[in-house]
C-alpha positions in Angstrom: -31.6 48.0 -26.7 -35.2 47.2 -25.7 -36.7 48.1 -22.4 -37.0 44.5 -21.4 -33.4 43.8 -22.0 -32.3 46.7 -19.9 -34.5 45.4 -17.1 -32.9 41.9 -17.3 -29.3 43.3 -17.2 -30.2 45.5 -14.3 -31.7 42.5 -12.4 -28.6 40.3 -13.1 -26.0 42.9 -12.1 -26.4 42.6 -8.3 -26.6 38.8 -8.5 -23.3 38.8 -10.5 -21.7 41.0 -7.9 -22.7 38.7 -5.1 -21.5 35.7 -7.1 -18.1 37.3 -7.5 -17.8 37.8 -3.8 -18.7 34.1 -3.1 -16.2 32.9 -5.8 -13.5 35.0 -4.1 -14.3 33.6 -0.7 -14.3 30.1 -2.1 -10.9 30.6 -3.7 -9.5 31.8 -0.3 -11.0 28.8 1.5 -9.5 26.3 -1.0 -6.2 28.1 -0.9 -6.2 28.0 2.9 -7.0 24.2 2.9 -4.1 23.5 0.5 -1.7 25.7 2.4 -2.7 24.0 5.7 -2.1 20.5 4.1 1.4 21.6 2.9 2.2 23.1 6.3 1.1 19.9 8.1 3.3 17.9 5.8 6.2 20.1 6.3 5.8 20.1 10.0 5.7 16.4 10.0 8.9 16.1 8.0 10.7 18.7 10.3 9.5 16.9 13.4 10.8 13.6 12.1 14.1 15.1 11.2 14.6 16.8 14.5 13.5 13.8 16.5 15.7 11.4 14.4 18.7 13.7 14.3 20.5 12.3 17.5 20.5 8.8 15.8 21.7 10.0 12.5 24.4 12.1 14.2 25.6 9.2 16.4 25.6 6.4 13.9 26.1 8.3 10.7 25.6 6.5 7.4 26.1 3.2 9.1 22.6 3.5 10.5 21.2 2.6 7.1 23.6 -0.3 6.5 23.7 -2.1 9.9 21.1 -4.7 10.9 22.2 -4.8 14.6 19.5 -3.6 16.9 20.5 -4.0 20.5 18.8 -1.6 23.1 21.0 -2.9 25.9 24.3 -1.8 24.1 22.5 1.2 22.5 23.4 0.0 19.0 20.7 0.5 16.4 20.6 -0.1 12.7 17.8 0.3 10.2 19.0 -2.1 7.5 17.0 -5.2 8.9 13.8 -3.4 9.2 14.1 -1.7 5.9 14.8 -5.0 4.2 11.9 -6.6 5.9 9.6 -3.9 4.9 10.6 -3.9 1.2 10.6 -7.7 1.0 7.2 -8.2 2.5 5.5 -5.4 0.6 7.1 -6.6 -2.7 6.0 -10.2 -2.1 2.5 -9.1 -1.1 2.1 -7.2 -4.3 3.3 -10.1 -6.4 0.8 -12.4 -4.7 -2.1 -10.0 -4.7 -2.0 -8.3 -8.1 -2.9 -11.3 -10.3 -5.7 -12.2 -8.0 -7.0 -8.7 -7.8 -6.9 -8.3 -11.5 -8.8 -11.7 -11.9 -11.4 -10.6 -9.4 -12.0 -7.3 -11.2 -12.2 -8.9 -14.6 -14.6 -11.6 -13.4 -17.0 -9.0 -11.8 -17.1 -6.8 -14.8 -16.8 -9.2 -17.8 -17.7 -12.8 -16.7 -19.8 -12.7 -13.6 -23.6 -13.4 -13.8 -25.6 -10.3 -13.1 -27.4 -11.8 -10.1 -24.0 -12.5 -8.4 -22.3 -9.2 -9.4 -23.6 -7.1 -6.6 -23.2 -9.6 -3.7 -19.6 -10.5 -4.7 -18.8 -6.8 -5.2 -20.2 -5.9 -1.8 -18.2 -8.8 -0.3 -15.0 -7.4 -1.8 -15.7 -3.9 -0.4 -16.4 -5.3 3.0 -13.1 -7.2 3.0 -11.3 -3.9 2.1 -12.8 -2.3 5.3 -11.8 -5.0 7.8 -9.4 -3.5 10.5 -5.8 -4.6 10.2 -5.7 -6.0 13.7 -8.5 -8.4 12.8 -6.2 -9.7 9.9 -3.4 -10.0 12.4 -5.4 -12.0 14.9 -6.7 -14.3 12.1 -3.2 -14.7 10.9 -1.7 -15.6 14.2 -4.4 -17.9 15.5 -5.8 -19.5 12.3 -3.4 -19.0 9.4 -0.2 -19.6 11.1 -0.9 -23.1 12.6 -2.4 -24.2 9.2 0.6 -22.8 7.3 3.1 -24.4 9.6 1.4 -27.8 9.4 0.5 -28.0 5.7 3.1 -25.8 4.1 6.3 -25.1 6.1 6.8 -28.7 7.5 6.3 -30.5 4.1 8.6 -28.0 2.3 11.3 -28.1 4.9 11.2 -31.9 5.2 11.5 -32.3 1.3 14.4 -29.9 1.0 17.7 -31.7 0.3 20.6 -30.9 2.6 23.1 -28.4 1.2 20.9 -27.2 -1.6 19.8 -23.6 -2.2 16.2 -24.6 -1.7 17.2 -25.7 1.9 18.8 -22.3 2.5 15.6 -20.5 1.3 13.3 -22.6 3.4 15.2 -22.8 6.8 13.6 -21.5 9.9 11.4 -22.4 12.9 8.2 -24.0 11.6 5.8 -22.1 13.8 3.9 -20.4 10.9 5.4 -17.0 11.5 7.9 -15.3 9.3 8.6 -13.2 6.2 6.5 -15.3 3.8 3.5 -15.6 6.3 3.6 -11.8 6.7 3.7 -11.3 2.9 0.7 -13.6 2.5 -1.4 -11.8 5.2 -0.5 -8.4 3.6 -1.6 -9.8 0.1 -5.0 -10.8 1.6 -5.2 -7.3 3.0 -4.5 -5.3 -0.1 -6.2 -7.7 -2.5 -9.8 -6.4 -1.9 -8.6 -2.9 -2.0 -6.9 -3.3 -5.3 -9.7 -5.5 -6.7 -12.3 -2.8 -5.9 -10.3 -0.1 -7.5 -9.5 -2.0 -10.6 -13.2 -3.0 -10.9 -14.2 0.7 -10.8 -11.7 1.4 -13.5 -13.0 -1.3 -15.7 -16.5 0.2 -15.3 -15.3 3.5 -16.6 -14.7 1.9 -20.1 -17.6 3.0 -22.4 -19.7 -0.1 -23.4 -19.4 0.9 -27.1 -15.6 0.3 -26.9 -16.1 -3.3 -25.8 -19.1 -3.9 -28.1 -17.0 -2.7 -31.1 -14.3 -5.2 -30.3 -16.8 -8.0 -30.0 -18.4 -6.9 -33.2 -15.1 -7.4 -35.0 -15.0 -11.0 -33.8 -12.7 -10.7 -30.8 -12.9 -13.3 -28.0 -13.4 -12.2 -24.4 -9.7 -12.7 -23.7 -8.8 -10.6 -26.7 -11.2 -7.8 -25.6 -9.7 -7.8 -22.1 -6.0 -8.0 -23.4 -6.3 -5.6 -26.3 -9.0 -3.2 -25.3 -9.9 -3.1 -21.6 -6.4 -3.3 -20.0 -4.8 -0.7 -22.3 -7.8 1.6 -21.7 -7.3 1.6 -17.8 -3.5 1.2 -17.9 -2.8 4.7 -16.4 -5.3 4.3 -13.5 -4.2 0.7 -12.9 -0.7 1.9 -12.2 -2.0 4.2 -9.6 -4.1 1.5 -8.0 -1.2 -0.8 -7.8 1.1 1.8 -6.3 -1.5 2.7 -3.7 -1.8 -0.9 -2.7 2.0 -1.1 -2.3 1.9 2.0 -0.2 -0.5 0.4 2.1 1.5 -2.7 2.3 4.7 -0.6 3.1 3.0 1.1 6.1 0.9 -1.7 7.5 1.6 -2.2 11.2 -0.6 -4.4 13.4 -1.2 -7.4 11.0 2.5 -7.6 10.3 3.5 -7.2 14.0 1.3 -10.3 14.8 2.8 -12.6 12.2 6.3 -11.7 11.1 8.1 -12.9 14.2 9.7 -9.5 15.1 13.3 -10.6 14.9 15.8 -7.9 14.1 18.4 -8.6 11.5 18.4 -9.5 7.8 15.9 -12.2 6.9 17.9 -15.3 5.8 15.0 -17.4 4.3 11.4 -17.3 3.4 10.4 -18.8 6.6 12.8 -16.9 8.8 11.4 -14.3 11.3 11.9 -10.7 10.5 10.7 -7.2 11.2 9.4 -4.2 9.4 9.8 -0.5 10.2 6.2 -0.2 11.2 6.3 -3.3 13.5 9.5 -2.2 15.1 8.1 1.2 16.0 4.8 -0.4 17.3 6.7 -2.9 19.4 9.3 -0.7 21.0 8.2 3.0 21.0 6.1 2.7 24.2 9.1 1.0 26.0 11.8 3.2 24.6 13.2 5.2 27.6 16.7 6.2 26.3 17.1 9.3 24.0 19.0 7.3 21.5 16.5 4.5 21.4 13.6 7.0 20.9 15.5 8.9 18.3 16.3 5.7 16.3 12.6 4.8 16.2 11.7 8.3 15.0 14.5 8.0 12.5 12.9 4.8 11.2 9.7 6.6 10.9 11.5 9.2 8.6 13.0 6.4 6.6 9.5 4.8 6.1 8.2 8.2 5.1 10.8 8.6 2.5 10.3 5.1 1.0 6.6 5.8 0.8 7.2 9.2 -0.8 9.5 7.6 -3.4 6.9 4.9 -4.3 4.2 7.6 -4.8 6.5 9.8 -6.8 7.4 6.8 -9.0 3.7 6.2 -9.5 3.2 9.7 -10.6 6.1 9.5 -13.1 4.8 6.2 -14.5 1.3 7.6 -14.8 2.7 10.7 -16.6 4.6 8.6 -19.0 1.5 6.4 -19.8 -0.6 9.5 -20.2 1.8 10.8 -22.9 1.8 7.6 -24.9 
């Protein structure tokens, strides 16, 4: 070993020792952050279980299957709110997903370069609008238009005694399950479109160029190359959009009608778990009433957890293909 090499090794030794200490401190800091997150999550679950236990103990399993919600008689059931939550979120996803996918494909594959940045910025701005703004717009602008141009014509054209009449009954005031679903779709659409656009941008240009070089059309490139390439990430984006739709509060509270019970048609008023909690928690004075609302919060937490867990399972399966 030469003298110069010995000098370099001696100079690097203290620096390596200091680096080892920083690495250890960094590991402890990251472990503390992860432990704090798990502790906060566990504390949230325990708090919801303790707060909701009086309702579970009083109503038993019937709490999940009864749609009756009567604070005067101290009778509470979660079935109506749970059904409204699942129906509105599912319909919102059905409405928003094709549009979000179309927006993302247009921005990446078809949009002229001079319009790509302005449209992309507009999509991102729509994703950042507060939910209460969507709710106010839905109540004061969308609901009157929807009532006049959609609800009334459809209800008047339905033949008495048919299934279509059953599905379209209700008060033509622009509020209801379908209106809330459409507002939710508008809310989650820019979020999903922005996420899907970023996924499309991760595709290496050589992949698409190779497909075009083989004579593929734009549709064939998108269908056979781009969509399979981002399939795993797209599932995560869709599930995140569904999770936001499940937990949305203010926008749905404005437009859904806030009527307890099972929704009987597309235009009927309904409620969701989040809207029920937002409407009644401040006015809940009885122990059983408060406990029932906290129990609804626990149910919503479980539903959201199941959705995210399902997303992880689907992503894992796609990754192994």
